[in-house]
C-alpha positions as CSV (number, residue, x, y, z in Angstrom):
1,M,157.9,27.2,54.7
2,Q,157.8,24.1,56.7
3,F,158.7,21.8,53.8
4,I,161.4,24.2,52.6
5,D,163.1,24.3,56.0
6,K,162.9,20.5,56.3
7,Y,164.3,20.0,52.8
8,F,167.3,22.3,53.4
9,S,167.9,20.8,56.9
10,E,168.1,17.4,55.2
11,A,170.7,18.8,52.7
12,V,172.8,20.1,55.6
13,S,172.5,16.7,57.2
14,I,173.8,15.0,54.0
15,I,176.8,17.3,53.9
16,N,177.7,16.6,57.5
17,Q,177.4,12.8,57.0
18,I,179.0,12.2,53.6
19,D,182.0,10.0,53.6
20,K,185.0,12.3,52.7
21,T,187.3,9.3,52.6
22,Q,185.5,7.9,49.5
23,I,185.7,11.3,47.9
24,E,189.4,11.4,48.4
25,K,189.7,7.9,47.0
26,S,187.7,9.1,43.9
27,V,190.2,12.0,43.5
28,D,193.1,9.6,43.5
29,L,191.4,7.2,41.0
30,L,190.7,10.0,38.6
31,A,194.2,11.4,38.9
32,N,195.7,8.0,38.2
33,T,193.3,7.5,35.2
34,R,194.4,10.8,33.7
35,Q,198.1,10.0,34.4
36,N,197.8,6.6,32.7
37,D,196.1,8.1,29.6
38,G,192.8,6.3,30.6
39,R,189.4,7.4,29.6
40,L,186.4,8.2,31.8
41,F,183.0,6.8,31.0
42,V,180.1,8.4,33.0
43,L,176.9,6.3,33.2
44,G,173.5,7.3,34.4
45,V,169.8,6.9,33.5
46,G,167.0,9.4,33.9
47,G,168.0,12.5,35.7
48,S,171.4,10.9,36.3
49,A,171.9,10.7,32.5
50,A,171.6,14.5,32.3
51,N,174.1,14.8,35.1
52,A,176.4,12.4,33.3
53,S,176.4,14.7,30.3
54,H,177.2,17.8,32.4
55,A,179.9,15.9,34.3
56,V,181.6,14.8,31.0
57,N,181.9,18.4,30.0
58,D,183.5,19.3,33.3
59,F,185.9,16.4,33.4
60,R,187.0,17.1,29.8
61,K,187.3,20.9,30.1
62,I,188.4,21.4,33.7
63,V,190.3,18.2,34.5
64,G,191.6,17.3,31.1
65,I,190.4,13.7,31.1
66,E,189.1,12.1,27.9
67,A,185.5,11.5,29.0
68,Y,182.2,10.2,27.5
69,A,178.6,9.6,28.4
70,P,176.9,6.8,26.3
71,T,173.6,8.5,26.8
72,D,174.8,11.5,24.8
73,N,174.3,9.4,21.6
74,V,170.5,9.0,21.6
75,S,170.5,7.2,18.2
76,E,172.8,4.5,19.4
77,L,171.0,4.3,22.8
78,T,167.6,3.8,21.2
79,A,168.8,1.4,18.5
80,R,170.5,-0.8,21.1
81,T,167.4,-0.7,23.3
82,N,165.1,-1.6,20.4
83,D,167.4,-4.3,18.9
84,E,169.2,-5.8,21.9
85,G,167.2,-4.8,25.0
86,W,167.6,-2.2,27.7
87,A,169.9,-4.3,30.0
88,T,172.9,-4.4,27.7
89,I,173.0,-0.9,26.3
90,F,176.0,0.3,28.3
91,A,178.0,-2.9,28.3
92,K,177.7,-3.2,24.5
93,W,178.6,0.5,24.1
94,L,181.7,0.0,26.3
95,E,182.6,-3.1,24.3
96,V,182.7,-1.1,21.0
97,S,184.7,1.6,22.8
98,K,187.2,-1.1,23.7
99,L,187.1,-0.4,27.5
100,K,190.5,-1.2,29.0
101,A,192.1,-1.7,32.4
102,N,193.5,1.9,32.4
103,D,190.0,3.3,31.8
104,M,187.4,4.2,34.5
105,L,183.7,4.0,34.9
106,M,181.8,6.6,37.0
107,V,178.2,5.6,37.9
108,L,175.7,8.3,38.8
109,S,172.6,6.6,40.2
110,V,169.9,6.9,42.8
111,G,170.1,3.2,43.7
112,G,173.3,2.0,42.1
113,G,171.6,-0.9,40.2
114,N,169.8,-4.0,41.5
115,L,169.3,-7.1,39.4
116,E,166.9,-8.8,41.9
117,K,164.6,-5.8,41.8
118,N,165.2,-5.2,38.0
119,V,166.2,-1.6,38.6
120,S,168.9,-0.3,36.3
121,P,170.1,-3.7,35.0
122,N,172.0,-1.8,32.3
123,L,174.3,-0.3,35.0
124,V,174.9,-3.8,36.5
125,S,175.8,-5.3,33.1
126,A,178.2,-2.4,32.5
127,L,179.8,-2.8,35.9
128,Q,180.2,-6.6,35.4
129,Y,181.9,-5.9,32.0
130,A,184.2,-3.3,33.6
131,K,185.2,-5.8,36.3
132,Q,185.9,-8.4,33.6
133,V,188.4,-6.1,31.8
134,G,189.9,-4.7,35.0
135,A,188.7,-1.0,34.6
136,K,188.4,1.0,37.8
137,I,185.0,1.9,39.0
138,M,183.7,4.8,41.1
139,G,180.1,5.8,42.0
140,I,178.1,8.6,43.3
141,V,174.9,6.9,44.4
142,G,172.1,7.0,46.9
143,R,170.3,4.6,49.2
144,D,172.7,1.7,50.1
145,G,174.8,2.0,47.0
146,G,173.2,-1.0,45.3
147,Y,175.4,-3.1,43.0
148,T,177.7,-0.1,42.4
149,G,178.4,0.1,46.1
150,K,179.4,-3.6,46.2
151,V,181.9,-3.5,43.3
152,A,183.3,0.0,43.1
153,D,186.8,0.9,44.0
154,A,185.4,4.1,45.5
155,C,181.8,4.8,46.1
156,V,180.4,8.1,47.5
157,I,177.0,7.1,49.0
158,I,174.6,10.0,49.5
159,P,173.0,9.6,52.9
160,T,169.2,9.3,53.1
161,P,168.0,11.5,55.9
162,N,164.4,11.2,54.6
163,P,163.3,8.3,52.4
164,D,160.6,10.5,50.8
165,N,163.3,12.7,49.3
166,T,165.8,10.0,48.2
167,T,165.8,10.8,44.5
168,P,166.0,14.6,44.6
169,H,168.8,14.6,47.2
170,A,170.8,11.8,45.4
171,E,170.6,13.5,42.0
172,A,171.4,17.0,43.5
173,F,174.4,15.7,45.4
174,Q,175.8,13.9,42.4
175,A,176.3,17.5,41.1
176,V,177.7,18.7,44.4
177,V,180.3,15.9,44.6
178,W,181.4,15.9,40.9
179,H,181.8,19.7,41.1
180,L,184.0,19.2,44.2
181,L,186.0,16.6,42.2
182,V,186.7,18.8,39.2
183,S,187.6,21.7,41.6
184,H,190.0,19.6,43.6
185,P,193.6,20.9,43.3
186,K,194.9,17.4,42.4
187,L,192.6,17.3,39.4
188,K,191.8,20.9,38.2
189,V,194.0,22.0,35.3
190,A,191.9,24.7,33.7
191,Q,190.4,27.8,35.3
192,T,186.6,28.2,35.2
193,K,185.4,31.3,33.4
194,W,183.7,33.3,36.2
195,E,186.7,32.8,38.6
196,S,188.9,34.3,35.9
197,V,186.8,37.4,35.4
198,K,187.8,40.4,37.5
């Protein structure tokens, strides 16, 4: 029980420390993206790739934003990794998708990308490309935010109360934050099923 109590107390600590201003900024960026007929591209690797897929569903169905996760196309992902290398998979995908200034990138990541440490260089390349075309960037990331934290227009950094649990908390709270976003009255346009069942 000791580990369970400690883990949940860390989760409570994260909720109490999270920067609500960055969440509100993210809401406004998403609302503007939808209003300007922009698209949302959600990027993540590992567990965050699975979160990206789920988030795309919610942003499309509940918020009404055209949204995509490059990792949903495993054939293209593995072909690009095999032929061109891991570091450019997202940037090249966004190039073919003709990423524009009215579009938005959402990065879900534990560390936010770090070229010096060669961690998630694919996220860094995608962010550099997004900056080049003038697309908006938001992130839900852990640790210090990494490269995402440095370049994003809004970045929700998941606090790290215990470095031993950085990854599970960061990936769990990605889901907490994006579910908050799609439920926000400025964004939500469609009722979720169980809330409509009497």
